[in-house]
Structures are given as C-alpha cells and as structure tokens.
N, C-alpha and C positions, 0 to 999 in steps of 0.2 A: 565625094564619095556618095555615091547614091544610095540610098536608105532606101530600107524594106519599111513598108507602112506602120508596122508596129513603133519602127525608133522614130518615125517623121511623129506616130500620135505624141511619142515620150517626150518626146523635141518639141513640141505642142504644149505639154505641161508645164516643161522647165519655161517655156515664154510665157507663160501664164504667170506663173509661180516671181519670175523677174516683175514683173509687171506690178503682182501684190505686193512688193517688199518695201517699205521706207524707210531705209536708213537703219534696220534693226540685225546689218549683218548680215544678211541672207535668209532669214528665219523664212522653212518651210510654207507653203501654205496648199493645202489638201483639196481646197476648193475648186467645184468641177464650171464650164459655163451653162448657164440652163441650157433646155432643151430648146425652147426657139431662136437663141442665139446661135446652137449648133448647127440647127438645121440652114438658118440663113446667112451665115459668115464662114459655111466650110471653107467653101473656096480660096476665102480669105487665109483661113487658119491652115491649108494648106502649102499658101505663096510662103507664109511665114514662118513656116517649117522647112520648107526647101531653102531659101534663104538663109538659113542657121545652120542648115546642112551644107551649103558651099559659099558662108562668107571668108573660106580662108583658118577659123579657128582650130586648134587641135581637136576634134571630137574624137574616142577612139572607142570604137564598139565591140566587147569583149561578152561572147558567147559560150553560154553552158548550157547543159541539162536540165537542171532545175530548178525551180525559183529559191527565194531565200526563205527560213521559217520565220527565225525574227530578228530585228535589226537592232537589237539590245543585248551585246554580244554573250553575256553572264547567265542568259536564261536560254539558251539553247548550246547545242553540240552538232550543229548543223554547220559542213563544210562552206556549204553555197553560201550560208549566212556569215561565216567568218570573212569568207574572199570580200562581201562590201564591207563587212565595220574594220576591217583594219583600215581601209581607204578613210575613214571618216574616224574613227576614235581610235588612241592610243595610250600604250600604258605607260608604265616607268623602264621599264627596259622594254626591246627587242633584241633581234637578232641580225647576227651575219645575213647579206642576202641570200647565202648559198648553201647556208648551214644555220646548225644549233648554239655555234657560238656567243656570246651575249654580249651586247652590244646597250651604252644607256640608250635610253626613249626621253620619257619628261625628265627622268632623275639624268642627270649628267655627273653624278659620283656615286658611291654609297661606301660604307663600311660596315663590316663584319665582326660581333665581339669574338674572342678565340673560343669562348662557349659552345657558340652557334646558337644563341637566344637572345642576340639586339642584332637587326638590323637597320642604320640608318639611312636616307637615303636625300640626297641635294639635290632641289630640283629647279627645272630650269625658269628662270626669272623673263617677266614680260610676256609669257604666253598667256591668249587668250582661248577662248571657245568659241566656234561659230557662233556661238547667240550674242557675242560680245563681251561676255562676263570674264572674270577674270579666274586663269588657273592657278591653283594654292595649294597648300595642302592640309588644309580645311575640306578641299574637295574630293582629297585622294582619302582620307579617312568619312566621308560619303558614303563615297563607292564601294570600299570593304567591309563595311557596318551593314546596308543595303544586301549585301552580297550574304553576309554571315547572320544576321541576326532578322529571323520571318517575323518578327513582328514589329520589323525597323518600316518608316511611313512610308519608304519608299520602295520597299520590298515587294508591295503590291501582291501577297498573299494570297489574299481574300479572288485575286484575277486569274489565278494560276500558273503565275510566275514559281518556277523551283528552281534555282540557280545550283542545277547538279553538278559542274566542275566545277563550281566554289570546293563543294562539301566534296567533294573528291581530291581535290589537291590540295587540301589545307585541313584535311583529317575531317569532315567534318562542320558542323555548324554550332553556334552559341549555342552556351549549356550544356555542348556535348560532349562526352569524357575525350574521345578523340580530337576537338578541336586543337588547331596549334596556338593558333593567333592570341595570346593571352590578354592582350591592350592594346591600341595604337594612339600615340600622343603626338600630336602636334607641337612643333618647339618653336616654331615660328612660322612666318606665310611661307617656307620656300626650304624648309626641313621638317620632314616624318618620321618619327622611331615606328618600329613594329619588334612586339616584345613577345618571344615566342614562348612555352611552357613548358617543351620539348621539342629538342633540335628536329629540322628536318633536310633529308639528305638535297632536297631539288628544290629545297625554296625560291633562289634564285631566278633557275632556269621557269619555273610557276609564271614568275611575273614580265617574263617577255613572248606570255602566250595569248592571245588574242581576243583569249577568252576575258582576260582582265584590263580590258579599256576601256579608258575613263567618260564619261556620263557629265555633263554639265550639270551641277544640283540645282540649278534653275532652269532648266529643261523638267529634267525629274518634277521639279514641282507643277510646269504649266501643261504636261504634255499625263501626268501620273501615269496611269496605266497605259496609254497608248505611244507610253515611248517607243516602245518595241515599232513602232513606224514612224516615229520621228527621232532619229539617233541624234546626238548635240555632241561633236566631240570635238578633239585640237586638229584634226588632222589635215593630211595636205588636202582633202576634198569633204565638199559638207554635202548634205543631204539636198536634194531637190523634191524628185519622188517615186512612186514606187508603184507601178498598174501591176497588180498581182499576176504571175504566169504570164509574164510580158515582159517590163524590163523594170529596170531603176536605175534612173538619171541622177549622178555627180556632178557638181560643177569645182571648180577650183576654188578654193579658200584662201583668199587676196592678201592673208594678213599671216599667212603661215610661216613659223617660227623659222623656218631654214629657208635662208635667202636664197632668191632662184628657183625654186621647190614650189611648186610643184611644174611642171613642162606642158603637159594637158592641160587645156580649158576646159574639159567635159570629159565624163567616163559615162558610158552604158553598157550596164548589163544586160545582155537582152537572154530571154530565152528558147533557143532549140532543140527540142528534147531528145531529136534524132541525130545522133552523130555524123551519119553519112548527109545530111540534110546540112546541121554547121558546116561540113567539109565545101558544099557546094556553096554554102555562102559567101566560108573566106577567098573559094576560086572568084569569085564574080565582084569579088569588093565590097560585098555589104558590111561585111565585118571585119575585122582586122586581127583579134586572137580567140583562136577554142580548144576549150579545152576536151576534156574524153572525145581523143583520134582514135580509133579505131586504125588496133594497132597492125591489123593486115594494108592498111594505109600508108603506113609510115615509109614505106620504101619510096612510093610514087612519089608524098611531098618532099620528101626528101630531094628527089632526083627534079623535082617541077621551078622552073624559074619563076623567081616575085613568092614563093614560098617558103618559110624556113622550119625546118622542126626542131623541138625540142623536148625533154626529158626532165623528169624528175628522180630523185633517186627512190631505190625500192625503201619504203619506209611506209608499209602498211603491211594490214590484212583484208582479203576478200574472204568470206567464210557465210556459212551455214549455221543458222543458229536454233538451239532447241528450247523449245518452254522447257525447261526441264520438270515445270508443276504443273503441264499438261499431258494427261493419259493419252498414247500409251510410253509419252516421252518421257514421263516420271522414272519411268524402268530403265535404267543402267545399261541391260544389253540391246535394248532395244537400242538405244544409243550407240552403244559398238556395232552393233549391227550394218545401222546406217553408215556412218564410219565406214566399215570397210564397202558399202558399195557403192559407194561414188568414185569415178575413175579422175582424181584432181588430173594427171598426167593427161589423158584426153582432152580436158578443161581447156590447160593450158596451149597444148599444142592446137588446138582448135580456134583459139580466138584472142591469145595475147602475142602469136610470131615471134615468139622470144623472146618477149620482153613482160617474160612471170617465169616465177620458178616456183614448185608445191611448196605449201607448207607444213609445218607439224608443228606450229608452235604458235598461241595468239600471237607472241611477240617477234618483228622479223630479224633476222642473222644480223648479228654486229654490232647489236645491242648491248648494253650491259648486262649481265646473268644470263644471256642466251644460252639456251640446256640443249647442245646439241645429241646430247646421250638418251634423250627424247626416244624412244620408239614409234617410226611413226604407223599409219591404220592403213596399211597398203591397200588397192583396189584386190578382192577377193569377195567377191560373188559368193562364192560357195560355201567360207567362212558367214558370211551374211545371215545364209539359209539358215545355217543351223544353227545360229544364235535369235534370230528369230524362231527359229520352231522351240527353241529350250525356254523361249518366253512367254509361250503360248500364242504363238500366230502363224504355225504351220500353213494355216486356211489364207496366208497375207493379211493384209490388213486395210485401209483408206485412212488418209490423212492430208491435210491442207499445205500446201508450199506457198508462205507468201513471198511474192517476184516484187524485189522494187524496180521502181517505174523508170529513174531516172539513171543512165550512164556515167558513173563514178571512176577514180580513177584506179582504184584496185577493182574493178567490174566495167569494163568498158561497153560490155554488151549483157546486162543483165536475162533479157528474155532469151538469148539462147543457152546462154548458161544453166536457165531453170528447164529447159526443154531438153538438157542433156542430163542432168539432177533424176528431172522427171521419167527420160527412160532406162538411166540407170538403175532408180529403185523400182519400177516394173519390170526388170528384170529381175529381182526379189522375193516379187508378189505384194507390193508395197505399191497401191493407186495414189499417188501423187497429185490433185486437184489445187490446179493452179488458180491462187487468187490474187487480183490486180487494185490496188488500191492510188492515189494522187500522192505526190512526195511527203507534204504535209498530214495528212493524215497518217498514211504509212506511219511514219516515225511517232504519230503521237498513240496511234492504237497498238502498235508493237511494243511502245512502251508501257503500255497497258496492260497487255497480257492478252491480247483478244485475238494471237495467232498461233501455231503449232511448231510448223516449220518455218524457217524466216530467213530471206537473205541481205546482208547488209557488209560494211566492213569498217575500218578502221584508218586513219592515217596521224603518225605522231606528227605535235605539236609541237614539244619541248624538248626533244631527245632524249627522254631518260623512263627507262620500261615500267616506273608506278603508271604508265599515264597507259600505257597499254591495258597490263594487267588487272589494276584495282579500278579502269574505268571498266572493263566488258565485266568485270570477273569477282570482282568485293561485292559481297551480302548488302553493302548498303546502299548500292549502289542500283541494287532490285528497283525496275519500275521507271527506271527511267535508262541510262548507259549500259546497265545489264539488263540489257533485253531476254538474255538464255533464263531470268528470275532463279538462277544458280547460288547456291549457299554452302560454303562449306566453309568451317568455323575455324579448319587448322592452317584452311589456305588463305582468312581474312586476317590469323593472326601471323604468318608467313610475312603477307606484305604488309602488314602496321607494323612488322619490325623492321623491315625493309625501312618505309618511309624514315626511322625516328634515325638509323643507322647514319653516321657520317663517315665513316670507315666504305670507303666503295669496294675493296673485296669479300666484307659482310656482306651489301646490299647485294653481290651478285651472287654467290652464295644461299641464299635468302631467298632469289627469284627462281633460280636453279629449281631449289625444292618444291617451289608451289609451280611452275610449270610440269612437274611428274605429278603431280593431286590433281590437275587440271585434265592429263592428257587421260588420267585411267579415270577422273568422272565423266569426259566427254563431253561438256555440255555443250560441242561448237563442232561440226566440222572444216578445219581448217585449211582453205581448199589454196588461195598461192598468197604471193608476195608479187607485186606487178612494178613495175617500171615503167611508171606510166608515161604517155606520148599525148604529144601538140604538136598546136601547128597556129604558125605566123604569118602575115603577111610581111614580105622582105621591107618594108616601110616601117616594122617597128621597131624601134633602136631602145638599149639599154634594158630591156626586159628579161629577167634571169627567175624561170619558176625556183619557187622556194619550195624543198623536203614537206613542210605543212601543210600545203596544197594552198595558202593564204599569203601572197606577197606583196609591198608597196608596191605603188603601180606612179612612186611621186617621180622618179627620174624615167621613167618612160615618154617619148617622144615619137611624134610621127611622123618623119622624114618629108622631102616633096616626092 
C-alpha cells in the first residue's frame, strides 16, 4: 500500500513507540524525537516508515471527515471519538454487528430481578487491560463511580471533564434526585451487582453503548486528566499515537480475550475533511475505508471495479438547532417562522441522491413511540414572513448561522446545506451570516451557548428513543448535548416517566406526547433522516457498518 505522507508520519510515531516500550504491554509514549535528530535522520525515518507499510502486515486505513474530540469515551458525545474508542475499550455488553440486539461483552452472562431493581453481571475471567493489569469487578465499579460522582478522584472535574451521557442515560449523577444507580456491589472478582432505586426501562441497552467502555484503573492513576489522550482498555486494538487533525494509530492487542482476533495488525484513522478528497484517496489505494461518501457518488462507486458501496440504516437526525435562550430565537413565533422558511425537500433532493427522507420529529421513524401524527412544518415562505411580521421583524433581521465543518453521516455536505438555508432565510428577509469553526471548538462553543442558529445531528447508539429525545432536549442536558438550551418542565416530566416505565406500550405513549409538545415549542428545524453511504476497497473483508456509526474492526481483514 502506498501511504500518504501523513500516514508515513503516523507509522513513524508507531515505530518510535515500539522502540520505547520495555515489556509493559505496549504502553504508549508520546515522546517526539528532538529537533536535531529529526533533521539529520529524516531519510532513515522515511525509509523505516515505508518498510513498515510494505512489510506484509495487515494495516487498514480508515478515513473520516474530522478528528476525535476525546479518547476517554465517557467524556464526549462525539461520534468520531466513539469510532476510535470502540476499538480500544469494551463495555459489559455489546450489540449485534448490524443491530441493537444485545450480546455479551466483558460480562458473559447477567440476571435481572423481577422488580427490575437488581442487575447481576458475571464477568469474563483471565482478561487483562492493555497495560497488563487485571480486568475485574473492582475495575467496573471504579469506572461507573468516576462517571457518577463529580468528587471522585478519577472524575477530573476540575480539568473540565463532564460525563454528560452518563447523566443522560442514568438519570443524573450521585446525589441527584433522578440518579437511578443506588449502589454497586463487588460480589467477588468476577461478579458485580448494580442496585437501582427505581426501574430504568433501557438499563441493559445503555451498557452496550460505546460511551461506557471501561478504562484501566491503573491508567487512570498514571495519566490522570490526560487519560483522554492515552486510552487503555481491553479491546482488540491498543492505542499507539494521536497526531491531532491528522491520524490516530492503533495496533493489535496480542493478548486479546478472543482467540484469533483481531485479524488486522494496525488500524490508522486518518482525517481527510473533504468527501471528494477521501474518495480520490480510496480510488488511489491510499486508504481502505471512507466514511461520509457524497450520496451523488454512490452510483459511481457501486459500478466501479475494486470498490464496494455500503450503507448504514436510517438511524439519525440532521437538524438546524436554535439557541432558544438567545434573542431573537427565544421567541417561539420566530422559531416557527424559520421552520416554515426552510425547504427540507430541496435539501434532500439536492444533496442526498435518494438516501434521505425529510424529518418532522427528532426521533427516526421505526423507533418506539415515534409520533407520525405530529404535523410537519411544510415549506411556506409566505407563512414565515407573516410570523416574522407578527413577531416585530417585518423589516427583517440579521442572525448568525454556525456551520459544522466536517461531513457526518446525517449531513454529508454541511457547507452546501448551510448555503441553501442561508438562501431560504434571505427569501423571507432574514440575513444569515455563516460562522465557521474547527470541529472541536465548534462542539465546545455550541455547548457553551455562543451560537444562535447551528447545524448538527445525532445518530442512535443504543436503539432506544430516550437517547434521542432526552439527550437532545431534556433540560438536564442544557450546556452539553442539549445545545438548544431548551427547557420545558412538562417535556422533562414525560421523558422522566418514560425512563422509569417498564411497560413498552406505556413508554411509547409518553414519548409520543413529548414529541407533540416539542413540535409546538420548535427548538429545532428537523431536516432529514439519512441512509448514510460509505465505501471500501474490495480488499476489505468482513466489515459491517453498524447503525450507531461505531463498529468493531476485530473481524476485519484485508485480502491480497
């Protein structure tokens, strides 16, 4: 495989890391060569990297549109982070390769009490973390307690760590009224019990999510708040290096708990922001898998020898979000007007090549409780102008439109979407000034509420409606995944009741009611649900895209 220079650099770091290891299970080193050595040995380094690339090792290059935000999975909601941490860290449970049906993970079996308040997990024995320390029940307890308790020594709260997905999926944090995990009991080294103070209808589904991958307690002690750049788990691949905005290098974990896996020797996650540039790299053999294929290119890929077209299921929402606490978007009439101003069908037709449907709810169709009776905001510029005039903006308004800088499965060409939205808004007298940021600052600043309008999306990671509705719109998540800064006590009560319900019909009714209220409040313009398309070379074998967008690469291999 002929690698780009960025990959050569990544492989070089990998080789240097190997040279620095001394029987510690492949511990990562971030030490860089000194400047003089870099200048005098550049030729030798290039030769070593080229040799590694042509040595016959199974090296897979996965290209994506943006870099990871954090490699500590509990501290981020970013899909590009989960894509990598899925390879390095494992949870108690996992999902089928192409669905959200549960499978054993680090727990090979489990029992649930009749009242739904006690969960006992029986753990795999003989498993070690990448640093050589033992995986056991105490390690599970440490991880869950660091996520739950902001005062825990490994919570790193003073360093800005926030475990928003833990709070969302388990009803809050230690000491808060809604927090459902009452206690965690280590029965013995390989048996652990979770006691809940109230039922949680999707407790087991949560444990399959990549956010709850388990980190070595010894690594938490060693790296402290730098654990987000030094992940240590039990997964099929162990971390080697991270060159920001370029490449993350992983290598095979030789002592992985499943015999014969992984099949690859190394995985490189490379950043190529532009979709078209990624496709060129795929066609030239520089990369093996690309996410974020432009839908317009799908037909060509499908017909091209040497390439394979793959799709994920429609398990997402791409949306235009309002900061509902920022003027003038704190006015519901203005939000309604902007909903009527956006031509969703034009966006779908122009950019998705038949691989998307227009959306009217934040929840994809097919999910439990999807409310098909909600009335969609149809494209109606005249109605938009009327509402703006009623809100006092008959002479127009000026507003900022924050535009995501990377392609994501729910929005493969965000720049063009932004331009269509900008044009739609101009037609009704709204001047939208496009604001552009790099991916990590974009996520950070929108979480802090620096935006007015912004573009983003959400992909399901546990198959349950709560992950969409509570994550995006529950008041407890304001300032993290709720970037709308939307708060409606009635909606929160419905979502909280749905969390506690065990009966699935009851849960479905509660979620349907919540969607009706959300539509009335209009905290976002729900744009599309997409069927993401991606491509691989024909050499890639056994790769199955997961609906969550994060799949294990343990079974993947490259043919000759």
